[in-house]
C-alpha positions in Angstrom: -4.1 -7.3 -3.4 -6.6 -5.0 -5.2 -9.5 -3.0 -4.1 -12.2 -1.0 -5.9 -13.6 2.2 -4.3 -16.7 3.7 -6.0 -18.4 6.9 -5.1 -21.2 7.6 -7.6 -23.7 10.4 -8.0 -21.9 13.0 -6.0 -24.3 16.0 -5.9 -23.1 19.3 -4.7 -24.2 22.9 -4.6 -21.0 24.7 -5.6 -19.9 28.3 -5.9 -16.9 27.2 -7.9 -16.4 24.7 -10.6 -12.7 24.2 -11.5 -9.4 25.0 -9.8 -6.1 25.4 -11.5 -3.4 23.0 -10.3 0.3 23.2 -10.9 1.5 19.6 -11.6 5.3 20.5 -11.3 5.6 20.2 -7.6 8.0 17.5 -6.3 6.4 14.5 -4.8 6.1 14.3 -1.1 6.5 10.5 -1.0 3.0 9.7 0.1 0.6 11.5 -2.1 -3.1 11.0 -2.0 -4.0 10.9 -5.7 -6.6 13.3 -6.9 -7.4 14.4 -10.5 -5.7 17.5 -11.9 -8.0 20.3 -12.8 -6.3 22.4 -15.3 -8.8 25.0 -16.3 -9.5 28.3 -14.6 -12.5 28.8 -12.4 -15.6 29.7 -14.2 -17.3 31.3 -11.2 -15.5 34.7 -10.5 -15.9 34.4 -6.7 -17.4 36.7 -4.1 -15.3 39.9 -3.5 -14.0 40.3 0.0 -11.5 43.1 0.4 -8.4 42.3 -1.7 -9.5 38.6 -1.9 -12.2 36.6 -3.7 -14.1 33.9 -1.8 -15.2 30.6 -3.2 -17.5 28.9 -0.8 -18.7 25.3 -1.6 -21.1 22.8 -0.1 -20.7 19.2 -1.2 -22.9 16.2 -0.4 -22.1 12.8 -1.6 -23.0 9.2 -0.9 -21.1 6.0 -1.3 -22.2 2.4 -1.1 -19.5 0.0 0.2 -20.1 -3.7 0.1 -17.2 -4.5 2.4 -16.5 -1.6 4.8 -13.9 -3.6 6.8 -12.3 -5.3 3.7 -12.8 -8.8 5.2 -12.2 -11.9 3.2 -15.4 -13.5 4.6 -18.4 -12.2 6.5 -18.5 -9.0 4.5 -20.4 -6.1 6.0 -21.9 -3.5 3.7 -23.2 0.0 4.5 -24.0 3.3 2.9 -21.8 6.3 3.8 -23.1 9.9 3.6 -20.6 12.8 3.5 -21.2 16.5 3.9 -18.3 18.8 3.1 -18.4 22.6 3.6 -15.3 24.3 2.2 -14.0 27.9 1.8 -11.2 29.1 -0.5 -9.9 32.7 -0.3 -7.8 33.8 -3.3 -5.9 37.1 -3.4 -6.9 39.5 -6.2 -3.5 41.2 -6.5 -1.6 42.2 -9.6 1.7 40.7 -8.2 2.3 37.9 -5.8 -0.4 35.5 -4.6 -1.9 34.2 -1.3 -4.6 31.5 -1.0 -6.3 30.4 2.2 -8.5 27.3 2.4 -10.4 25.5 5.1 -13.0 22.8 5.2 -14.4 19.6 6.8 -15.7 16.2 5.9 -18.5 14.8 8.0 -18.9 11.0 7.4 -22.1 9.3 8.6 -22.7 5.6 8.2 -26.3 4.5 7.8 -26.0 1.3 10.0 -22.7 1.5 11.8 -22.5 4.8 13.7 -19.3 3.8 15.4 -17.5 4.5 12.1 -18.7 8.1 12.0 -15.9 10.6 11.7 -15.4 14.4 11.6 -12.3 15.5 9.6 -11.2 19.0 8.9 -8.3 21.0 7.5 -6.8 24.5 7.4 -4.0 25.8 5.3 -2.5 28.4 3.1 -0.1 28.7 0.1 1.2 31.5 -2.0 4.0 32.9 -4.1 6.3 35.9 -4.1 7.5 37.1 -7.5 11.1 38.4 -7.6 10.7 39.0 -11.3 8.3 37.9 -14.0 10.4 34.8 -14.5 11.4 33.9 -10.9 9.1 33.3 -7.9 9.3 31.8 -4.5 6.4 29.5 -3.5 5.4 27.8 -0.2 2.6 26.8 2.1 1.5 25.0 5.2 -1.5 22.9 6.2 -3.0 21.2 9.2 -5.3 18.2 8.7 -7.3 16.3 11.3 -7.9 12.9 9.6 -8.7 9.3 10.2 -7.5 5.9 9.0 -10.1 4.0 7.0 -11.0 0.6 8.3 -10.4 -1.1 5.0 -6.7 -0.3 5.0 -4.7 -3.4 5.5 -3.4 -3.9 9.0 -6.0 -1.5 10.5 -7.7 -3.0 13.6 -11.3 -4.1 12.9 -14.4 -3.7 15.0 -13.6 -6.8 16.9 -10.4 -5.3 18.1 -10.9 -1.5 18.3 -14.0 0.6 19.0 -13.5 3.4 16.5 -11.3 4.3 13.6 -7.8 5.5 14.5 -7.4 9.4 14.4 -4.3 11.3 13.5 -3.0 14.8 12.8 -1.1 15.5 9.6 1.1 18.6 9.4 2.4 19.7 5.9 4.8 22.3 4.7 6.5 23.1 1.4 8.9 25.7 0.1 10.6 26.1 -3.2 11.8 28.3 -6.1 10.6 28.3 -9.7 12.2 30.1 -12.7 11.6 30.3 -16.4 14.8 30.8 -18.4 13.9 31.2 -22.0 12.2 27.9 -22.9 13.5 26.1 -19.8 11.1 25.6 -16.9 13.1 25.0 -13.7 11.6 24.2 -10.3 13.1 23.0 -7.0 11.7 22.6 -3.5 11.4 20.7 -0.3 8.4 19.2 1.5 7.8 18.2 5.1 5.1 15.9 6.4 4.4 14.9 10.1 2.0 12.1 10.9 1.0 12.1 14.6 -1.3 9.1 15.4 -3.5 9.2 18.5 -3.9 6.3 21.0 -7.0 4.3 20.4 -9.4 2.2 22.6 -9.7 -1.5 22.3 -13.1 -3.2 22.5 -12.0 -4.4 25.9 -11.5 -0.8 27.0 -7.7 -1.0 27.1 -5.6 1.7 25.6 -3.9 1.0 22.3 -0.5 2.8 22.2 0.2 4.3 18.8 3.2 6.3 19.6 5.4 3.9 17.5 3.4 4.9 14.4 4.4 8.6 14.5 6.9 9.6 11.9 8.3 12.4 9.7 8.7 12.4 5.9 11.1 14.8 4.2 11.5 15.2 0.5 13.7 17.4 -1.7 12.8 17.6 -5.4 14.0 19.1 -8.7 12.3 19.3 -12.0 13.5 20.7 -15.4 11.2 21.1 -18.4 11.8 22.4 -21.9 8.9 24.1 -23.8 9.1 22.7 -27.3 6.0 24.6 -28.1 3.0 26.2 -26.4 1.5 22.7 -26.3 4.3 20.3 -25.3 6.9 20.3 -22.6 9.1 17.3 -21.9 10.6 17.2 -18.4 12.8 15.2 -16.0 12.3 15.1 -12.3 14.0 13.7 -9.2 12.9 13.6 -5.5 14.3 12.1 -2.4 12.2 10.3 0.2 13.4 10.1 3.9 11.2 8.6 6.6 12.0 8.7 10.3 10.0 7.2 13.1 9.9 8.6 16.7 10.6 5.1 18.1 10.8 1.4 17.2 7.7 -0.7 17.3 6.4 -1.0 20.8 8.1 -3.8 22.8 10.7 -4.5 20.0 13.9 -3.0 18.6 12.2 -3.0 15.2 13.4 0.1 13.2 11.1 1.2 10.3 13.2 4.2 9.1 14.0 4.3 5.4 15.5 6.4 2.6 14.8 6.5 -1.1 14.3 8.4 -4.3 12.0 8.8 -7.3 13.4 9.6 -10.7 11.4 10.0 -13.9 11.1 11.6 -17.4 7.8 12.7 -18.8 5.8 14.9 -21.0 3.4 17.7 -20.1 0.9 18.8 -22.7 -1.9 21.3 -23.3 -4.3 21.0 -26.3 -6.7 24.0 -26.1 -8.6 23.1 -29.3 -9.3 19.6 -27.9 -9.9 21.0 -24.3 -7.3 18.6 -23.1 -4.4 19.0 -20.6 -2.2 16.6 -18.6 1.1 14.9 -18.1 2.6 11.4 -18.2 5.9 10.2 -16.8 7.9 7.0 -16.4 11.0 6.2 -14.3 12.2 4.2 -11.3 11.8 4.3 -7.5 14.0 2.9 -4.8 13.6 2.7 -1.0 16.2 1.3 1.4 15.2 0.2 4.9 17.4 0.4 7.9 16.1 -2.9 9.3 18.3 -5.7 7.9 15.3 -8.0 7.5 13.8 -5.8 4.8 14.9 -6.0 1.2 15.6 -2.9 -0.8 12.8 -1.8 -3.1 13.5 -1.2 -6.8 10.4 -0.8 -8.9 9.2 1.1 -12.0 7.8 4.5 -11.2 5.0 5.9 -13.3 2.0 8.2 -13.3 -0.4 10.2 -15.4 -3.0 13.0 -15.1 -5.5 13.9 -17.7 -8.2 16.6 -17.7 -10.6 16.7 -20.6 -13.6 19.0 -21.3 -15.6 17.5 -24.1 -18.1 20.3 -23.8 -18.7 23.3 -21.6 -20.8 21.4 -19.0 -18.7 18.2 -18.7 -15.3 17.4 -17.1 -13.5 14.1 -17.2 -10.4 13.5 -15.1 -8.2 10.4 -15.3 -5.2 9.6 -13.1 -2.6 7.0 -12.3 -0.4 7.2 -9.3 2.2 5.0 -7.6 3.7 5.4 -4.1 5.2 3.5 -1.2 2.9 3.7 1.9 3.5 2.8 5.5 1.6 -0.2 7.0 1.0 -2.0 10.3 0.5 -5.4 8.7 2.2 -8.1 10.8 1.9 -11.8 11.5 3.5 -13.0 14.8 6.9 -11.3 14.7 7.0 -10.7 11.0 6.3 -7.2 9.8 5.7 -5.8 6.3 8.1 -3.1 5.3 5.3 -1.2 3.6 3.0 -1.4 0.6 3.6 -0.3 -3.0 0.3 1.2 -4.0 -0.8 1.7 -7.6 -4.0 3.7 -8.1 -6.0 4.0 -11.2 -9.0 6.4 -11.0 -11.3 8.7 -12.8 -13.8 11.4 -12.1 -16.7 12.7 -14.2 -18.6 15.9 -13.5 -21.7 17.2 -15.2 -23.0 20.7 -14.6 -26.7 20.9 -14.1 -26.8 24.6 -13.4 -24.2 27.3 -12.8 -24.0 26.2 -9.1 -25.1 22.6 -9.1 -23.2 19.6 -10.5 -23.4 15.8 -10.4 -20.1 13.9 -10.0 -19.1 10.2 -10.3 -15.8 8.9 -9.0 -14.1 5.5 -9.0 -10.6 4.2 -8.2 -8.9 0.8 -8.2 -6.0 0.4 -5.8 -3.5 -2.5 -6.2 -1.3 -3.0 -3.1 1.9 -5.0 -3.1 3.2 -5.9 0.4 7.0 -5.4 0.6 9.2 -8.0 2.3 6.2 -9.8 3.5 4.8 -13.3 2.5 1.2 -12.2 1.5 
């Protein structure tokens, strides 16, 4: 099943333009794909003690012709989102510490019951043992919601409002440059804590059986052939553990797996181009005997291009296994294999005002489920 999401003409007043992203981190298992932004910030930030502040205000609008992803009787609406954010970056000669916080306030033009207020607060940083070796880590708390168009999500005829959940994240790792070798290893932890919801009848919907932990350990080794090209190999585990079986059943959704790939990271300064591509395999084994093991190709790509000083184009491809609540009678889906193809284009109007267009196509394959 495929779905196209389009957010066009995203206008924002911005105190920052581009952030630097390290694409060597091991995958957490359930990434939310976003474009890589490989260039340095053009705005120097506002001095604040030993930090520099990058405040940003973003306003964007999206037209959705089927907000509940229904096969018939589609309902369309326009969504307006206001997002204030603040990033604090240390201005030290050694080591680094970044603090970021922000919120997304979604307002529907005709369906106010879908309005949500999301927010996040987190930090990350690194400690340099030597010029070649550093310890990195971070933590983040996110208050989020589940979009109604996600397969298996209760619609407005079943549930009054979108399901809310808390997402806790943490990561810790070590990176080292040994000659031309680029080595990196680390672990990530994600906790998804879903809240109970309210049915249209007023009854409580128990979501305790949806709460789970995801733990990943990853390794990556790259070799710098030149200043422009770095081939690499990477491997990451994927362990998912639920607090309890599905309510009223002995249905166990725990699973274990891995992602292995080889790829190429590249930087072409003269062409203002940077990115990486990789190809490999993924596997996920479910504890429930009714679920088949998953063995699929694993691939991805990130590309950041600056054709001129006022234009940025990001392209990305991402593939991951996601959890799902899709079920028919007593038959449950093991999960979904989501492949995302997307792009984002930004055009600077002034030093603090830009217009952005974003679109993504998501193809979802339901696992161990006749759909």
